[in-house]
C-alpha positions in Angstrom: -1.8 -9.5 -22.4 -2.6 -6.7 -20.2 -6.1 -6.9 -18.3 -8.2 -4.1 -18.0 -7.4 -1.9 -15.2 -10.2 -1.6 -12.6 -11.7 1.6 -12.1 -9.9 3.2 -9.1 -12.8 5.2 -7.9 -15.1 2.1 -8.1 -12.5 0.6 -5.9 -12.2 3.4 -3.5 -15.9 3.8 -2.9 -16.6 0.3 -2.4 -14.0 0.2 0.6 -14.4 3.6 1.8 -15.9 5.0 5.1 -15.7 2.0 7.2 -14.1 1.4 10.4 -12.2 -1.9 11.8 -13.9 -3.8 14.6 -10.7 -3.8 16.4 -10.8 -0.2 16.6 -14.0 0.1 18.4 -13.0 -3.0 20.7 -9.9 -1.2 21.9 -11.5 2.1 22.5 -14.3 0.3 24.4 -11.5 -1.6 26.4 -10.1 1.8 27.1 -13.4 3.4 28.3 -14.3 0.5 30.3 -11.0 0.8 32.3 -11.6 4.4 32.8 -14.9 4.0 34.0 -14.0 1.4 36.6 -11.0 3.5 37.6 -13.6 6.8 38.2 -16.0 4.6 40.1 -13.3 3.2 42.3 -11.9 6.5 43.1 -15.1 8.3 43.7 -16.3 5.5 46.1 -13.1 4.8 48.0 -11.2 7.8 47.9 -13.6 10.5 47.6 -16.3 9.2 49.9 -19.2 9.6 47.4 -22.4 7.3 47.8 -22.8 5.4 44.7 -25.2 2.7 43.4 -22.2 0.4 42.7 -24.3 -2.6 42.0 -26.1 -0.8 39.0 -23.1 0.9 37.8 -21.4 -2.5 37.7 -24.1 -3.7 35.6 -23.7 -0.9 33.2 -20.0 -1.5 33.0 -20.6 -5.1 32.7 -23.0 -4.9 29.8 -20.0 -3.0 27.9 -17.8 -5.7 28.8 -20.1 -8.4 27.4 -20.6 -6.5 24.3 -17.0 -6.4 23.6 -16.4 -10.1 24.5 -19.3 -11.3 22.1 -18.0 -9.1 19.4 -14.6 -10.6 19.6 -15.9 -13.9 19.8 -18.3 -13.7 16.9 -16.2 -11.9 14.3 -12.7 -11.4 13.8 -11.2 -8.3 15.3 -9.8 -7.3 11.7 -13.0 -7.3 10.1 -14.2 -4.0 8.8 -17.7 -2.9 9.9 -20.4 -2.0 7.8 -22.1 1.5 8.1 -25.0 0.1 10.2 -22.8 -2.2 12.5 -20.5 0.4 13.4 -23.5 3.2 14.0 -24.9 0.3 16.4 -21.6 -0.2 18.4 -21.6 3.7 18.7 -25.1 3.9 19.7 -24.6 1.2 22.5 -21.7 3.4 23.9 -23.9 6.4 23.9 -26.6 4.8 25.8 -24.3 2.9 28.0 -22.5 6.2 28.9 -25.7 8.0 29.6 -27.0 5.2 32.0 -23.5 5.9 33.8 -24.4 9.5 33.9 -27.8 9.2 35.1 -26.5 7.1 38.1 -23.7 9.4 39.0 -25.4 13.1 39.1 -26.1 13.9 35.5 -24.6 16.8 34.3 -23.1 17.5 37.8 -20.9 14.9 36.8 -17.7 16.3 35.1 -17.3 13.2 33.0 -20.4 14.2 31.0 -18.3 15.7 28.5 -17.3 12.3 27.3 -20.8 12.0 25.7 -19.2 13.7 22.8 -16.8 11.0 22.1 -18.9 8.6 20.2 -20.3 11.5 18.1 -16.9 12.5 17.2 -15.9 9.1 16.3 -18.8 8.5 14.0 -17.9 12.0 12.4 -14.5 10.7 11.7 -15.4 7.4 10.2 -19.3 7.2 9.2 -21.1 9.0 6.7 -23.1 12.4 7.5 -26.4 10.6 7.8 -25.1 8.1 10.5 -23.4 11.0 12.4 -26.5 13.2 12.5 -28.7 10.3 13.8 -26.0 9.9 16.5 -25.5 13.4 17.1 -29.4 13.8 17.7 -29.7 10.8 19.8 -26.6 12.2 21.9 -28.7 15.4 22.3 -31.7 13.6 23.5 -29.9 11.3 26.1 -28.0 14.3 27.5 -31.0 16.3 27.9 -32.9 13.4 29.7 -29.9 13.1 32.0 -29.8 16.6 32.7 -33.5 16.5 34.0 -33.5 13.0 35.5 -30.6 11.5 37.3 -29.6 10.3 40.7 -27.9 13.0 42.7 -24.1 12.9 43.9 -24.0 12.6 47.7 -21.0 12.7 49.9 -20.4 10.3 52.9 -21.5 13.2 55.2 -24.8 13.7 53.3 -24.2 17.0 51.2 -25.5 16.8 47.9 -23.2 18.0 45.2 -25.1 20.0 42.6 -24.5 22.9 40.2 -26.5 26.2 40.2 -29.4 25.9 38.1 -27.6 28.8 35.6 -24.6 26.7 35.3 -26.0 23.5 34.9 -28.1 25.2 32.2 -24.8 26.5 30.6 -23.1 23.2 30.9 -26.0 21.7 29.0 -25.8 24.3 26.2 -22.0 23.8 25.8 -22.5 20.0 25.5 -25.2 20.5 22.8 -23.1 23.0 21.1 -20.0 20.8 21.2 -21.7 17.8 19.6 -23.0 20.1 16.9 -19.7 21.8 16.3 -17.5 18.8 16.8 -19.3 16.7 14.5 -19.7 19.2 11.8 -15.8 20.3 12.2 -14.4 16.6 12.3 -16.8 15.4 9.6 -15.7 18.3 7.3 -11.9 17.6 7.9 -12.3 13.8 7.5 -14.2 14.3 4.4 -11.5 16.4 3.0 -8.9 14.0 4.0 -10.9 11.2 2.4 -11.4 13.1 -0.5 -7.5 13.9 -0.9 -6.5 10.0 0.0 -8.9 8.8 -2.9 -7.4 11.4 -5.3 -3.7 10.7 -4.4 -4.5 7.0 -4.8 -6.2 7.4 -8.1 -3.1 9.5 -9.1 -0.8 6.7 -8.2 -2.9 4.3 -10.1 -2.8 6.4 -13.1 1.0 7.0 -12.9 1.7 3.1 -12.7 -0.6 2.6 -15.6 1.4 5.1 -17.7 4.4 3.7 -16.5 3.5 0.2 -17.6 2.2 1.3 -20.8 5.6 3.2 -21.4 7.7 0.1 -20.4 6.0 -2.1 -22.8 6.1 0.7 -25.8 9.9 0.5 -24.9 10.0 -3.3 -25.0 8.1 -3.5 -28.1 10.5 -0.9 -30.0 13.5 -2.5 -28.6 12.5 -5.8 -29.7 11.4 -4.7 -33.2 14.9 -2.8 -33.3 17.2 -5.6 -32.4 15.3 -8.3 -34.2 14.7 -6.5 -37.2 18.2 -7.3 -38.8 18.3 -10.7 -38.2 14.7 -11.4 -39.4 15.3 -9.3 -42.6 18.5 -11.6 -43.1 16.7 -14.8 -42.5 13.8 -13.9 -44.8 16.2 -12.8 -47.4 18.4 -16.0 -47.3 15.3 -18.1 -47.3 13.8 -16.2 -50.3 17.3 -16.6 -52.3 17.4 -20.5 -51.5 14.0 -20.7 -52.6 14.5 -19.2 -56.0 17.9 -20.6 -56.8 16.9 -24.2 -55.8 13.2 -24.1 -57.0 13.9 -26.7 -59.6 16.2 -29.0 -57.4 14.3 -29.1 -54.2 12.4 -32.1 -55.4 15.7 -34.0 -55.9 17.6 -32.5 -52.6 15.7 -33.2 -49.8 18.5 -32.0 -47.5 18.3 -28.5 -49.1 14.5 -28.4 -48.8 15.0 -28.9 -45.0 17.4 -26.1 -44.7 15.0 -23.9 -46.4 12.1 -25.1 -44.3 14.3 -24.5 -41.0 15.4 -20.9 -42.2 11.6 -20.0 -42.9 10.8 -21.6 -39.4 13.0 -19.3 -37.7 11.9 -16.2 -39.5 8.1 -17.2 -38.4 9.6 -17.6 -34.8 10.8 -14.0 -35.0 7.8 -12.8 -36.2 6.0 -14.5 -33.3 8.3 -13.1 -31.0 7.3 -9.6 -32.1 3.6 -10.2 -32.0 3.5 -11.5 -28.5 5.8 -9.6 -26.4 5.5 -10.1 -22.8 6.9 -9.0 -19.6 10.5 -9.6 -20.7 12.6 -7.6 -23.2 15.0 -4.5 -23.3 14.4 -1.0 -22.4 15.1 1.0 -25.6 17.3 4.0 -24.4 16.4 6.0 -27.7 13.0 6.8 -26.1 14.6 8.3 -22.9 15.6 11.4 -24.6 13.0 13.4 -26.6 12.8 17.1 -28.1 10.2 18.9 -26.0 7.9 19.4 -29.1 7.9 15.4 -29.7 6.9 14.9 -25.9 4.0 17.3 -26.3 3.1 15.7 -29.6 3.2 12.2 -27.9 0.7 13.5 -25.1 -1.5 15.2 -27.4 -1.8 12.0 -29.9 -4.6 10.3 -28.3 -6.9 13.3 -28.7 -6.1 14.3 -32.1 -9.2 12.5 -33.5 -11.8 13.8 -31.2 -13.1 16.7 -33.4 -11.1 19.3 -32.2 -7.9 20.9 -34.1 -4.8 20.7 -31.8 -2.1 23.3 -32.7 1.4 22.9 -31.3 4.1 25.3 -31.7 7.5 25.5 -30.5 9.9 28.8 -30.1 12.4 30.1 -28.0 11.8 33.0 -25.7 13.6 36.1 -26.0 17.4 35.2 -24.9 16.7 31.5 -25.6 18.6 29.0 -28.1 17.3 28.2 -31.2 17.4 24.2 -30.6 14.7 22.7 -28.8 15.4 21.4 -25.1 15.9 17.6 -25.1 13.8 16.2 -22.2 13.9 13.1 -20.0 11.2 11.3 -21.0 9.1 10.6 -17.9 5.7 9.0 -17.5 4.5 11.7 -15.0 5.3 14.3 -17.8 3.6 12.5 -20.6 0.3 11.6 -18.4 0.2 15.1 -16.8 0.5 16.9 -19.9 -2.0 14.4 -21.7 -4.6 15.2 -18.9 -4.4 19.1 -19.4 -4.6 18.6 -23.2 -7.6 16.2 -22.8 -9.3 18.8 -20.4 -8.9 21.5 -23.2 -10.2 19.1 -25.9 -13.3 18.4 -23.9 -14.4 21.8 -23.6 -13.2 23.4 -26.7 -15.4 24.7 -29.3 -13.1 23.6 -32.3 -9.4 24.3 -31.4 -6.6 23.8 -28.8 -3.6 25.6 -28.7 -0.3 24.4 -27.2 2.4 26.9 -27.1 6.1 25.7 -26.1 8.5 28.3 -25.1 11.9 28.1 -23.4 15.0 30.7 -22.3 18.1 29.6 -21.0 16.5 28.9 -17.2 12.8 28.4 -17.8 10.6 26.0 -19.8 6.9 27.0 -20.5 4.1 25.4 -22.0 0.8 27.0 -22.4 -2.4 25.1 -23.1 -5.5 27.1 -24.2 -8.7 26.5 -25.8 -11.8 28.3 -27.4 -14.3 27.0 -25.1 -16.4 28.6 -22.2 -13.2 28.5 -19.8 -13.4 28.4 -16.0 -16.5 29.4 -14.0 -15.2 32.4 -11.9 -16.7 30.7 -8.6 -14.1 27.7 -9.0 -11.2 29.5 -10.5 -9.1 29.6 -7.0 -9.9 25.9 -6.4 -8.7 24.4 -9.7 -6.5 21.6 -9.2 -8.2 20.4 -6.2 -9.9 16.9 -6.2 -13.6 16.5 -7.2 -14.5 20.3 -8.5 -17.0 19.7 -11.2 -18.7 23.2 -12.0 -17.1 23.8 -15.6 -19.7 23.4 -18.2 -19.2 22.2 -21.8 -19.1 24.9 -24.7 -21.5 24.4 -27.6 -19.2 21.9 -29.4 -20.8 18.2 -29.1 -18.3 15.9 -30.6 -15.5 14.1 -29.0 -16.9 14.6 -25.4 -16.1 11.7 -22.9 -19.6 9.8 -22.3 -20.5 10.6 -18.7 -17.9 13.2 -18.2 -19.0 15.1 -15.2 -16.6 18.2 -15.6 -13.3 18.9 -14.3 -12.0 17.6 -11.1 -9.8 14.4 -10.5 -8.2 14.7 -13.9 -6.9 18.0 -13.4 -5.8 17.3 -9.6 -3.8 14.1 -11.3 -2.3 16.5 -13.9 -1.3 19.2 -11.3 -0.2 16.5 -9.1 2.1 14.6 -11.4 3.6 17.7 -13.1 4.6 19.3 -9.7 6.2 16.0 -9.1 8.3 16.9 -12.0 9.1 20.5 -10.5 6.5 22.2 -12.4 4.4 25.3 -11.2 0.8 25.5 -12.8 -1.5 28.6 -13.3 -5.0 28.5 -14.0 -6.9 31.4 -15.8 -9.3 32.5 -18.5 -8.1 33.9 -21.7 -10.4 37.0 -21.1 -8.5 37.6 -18.1 -5.0 37.1 -19.7 -5.9 38.7 -23.0 -8.2 41.5 -24.1 -11.9 40.8 -23.0 -13.0 41.1 -27.2 -11.5 38.2 -29.1 -11.4 37.4 -32.9 -12.9 34.2 -34.0 -10.2 31.4 -33.9 -8.2 33.0 -31.1 -7.9 31.5 -27.7 -11.1 32.7 -25.3 -11.6 30.1 -22.8 -9.3 28.2 -20.2 -5.5 28.7 -20.1 -3.2 26.7 -18.4 0.5 27.7 -17.9 3.1 25.0 -17.0 6.5 26.4 -16.0 9.5 24.5 -15.0 13.0 25.4 -14.2 15.2 24.5 -17.2 17.5 21.9 -15.2 14.1 20.2 -13.8 13.4 18.3 -16.9 15.9 19.1 -19.7 18.5 16.4 -20.1 22.2 17.2 -19.1 24.1 19.0 -21.7 25.4 16.7 -24.4 23.1 14.0 -23.4 21.3 13.9 -26.5 24.7 13.6 -28.3 26.2 10.9 -26.2 26.3 7.2 -27.7 23.3 5.4 -26.7 25.2 2.2 -26.2 23.5 -1.3 -25.8 19.9 -1.5 -24.8 19.9 -2.4 -21.1 17.9 -5.5 -19.7 14.4 -5.0 -18.6 13.4 -5.6 -15.5 10.0 -5.4 -14.0 11.1 -4.0 -10.8 12.3 -1.0 -12.5 8.9 0.1 -13.2 8.0 0.1 -9.8 11.0 2.0 -8.3 
């Protein structure tokens, strides 16, 4: 028996936006090495007068914090939001102390104050990044006004002109705000896409498992049907013919009991199909209308009428194309039909057409359609601006609108070679419509004929024996 699948978004939210301790430890060791090298070069080769004792204390504090972090926690541990922010805050303060001891903004390494804020923008939530950015601006302002001067061995003070120093401060402040916002935006989009792709993969794996189990059960019922019927028939005939003699013939009674026992065993096998079985080749090839009907079947009793029609386009053959049944195809079409049913008033239309080189499926509804401001972003993950129509039956509890479902459908169907186009019926047809005609959203799914159609003659070839089912086939 299959266990309930975990909610993919719950798993993603639980583990998202966290950084490994090992990552921050390695970055800090790199920073310590760079700081020591810069101090050594400045003091020994450039002849600058530096407070090496205080600088050593500042660098040593970073070393101690790193050693303590490595000793108290495994380096592969993922830090919580507050822990990661605290470590980056320490880096900001330590760097500000080093800059205050080495000329403030007259030190060209002042630009490194951007590093902790940038890391926060890439790994932490916007609130944490905003706090670190504000702290960085305050620290760089303090360092700009209060710092030890850079003095050469000859007593010359190295300092920028006031106007240039102000410009450098302004550039760092603007850089903190710009880089934090830019990196945060890019990182958020990357995380959203990763989450959506993971959810897509989980949905596809679940559909593949359901498909495999359906094939197993169908193959078992097909292959065990004949022997089961024979056993039942034989036991019934023996029971009728020997009903009066069984009391005197215990050997015959045992035979009849054995036959019935085997029949019951076959019945139990059909009821408790597990992970082993055979893949029914009959389920691999289906006419295109049967594929669409299978995809629509879970939504037929949700209070909306689903009208499916199939006809050739001009120049197309009369017989329907036979498709290679694929989990991506079934699940993608099911998500599109589900979205149409969710927002339809009363009807959903699924029109299937084909020509010699193209297969097209149109899915339309009589709902409110797509909002104009998100029409060009449909198919991106987490777009939730479509509102339901007046109908209330059959809606999913807690449904937040289009977004991940359409992204999953688009991703899966594109894997089969499809090109999807989203539009509103008012944009495709006449703005004024009659009742009972599509007036809401319209999705066109178009494939090259050879992308999903079975090879010529495959539907007429002998099926042959069912092949042994292997669990790894579902994962490949």
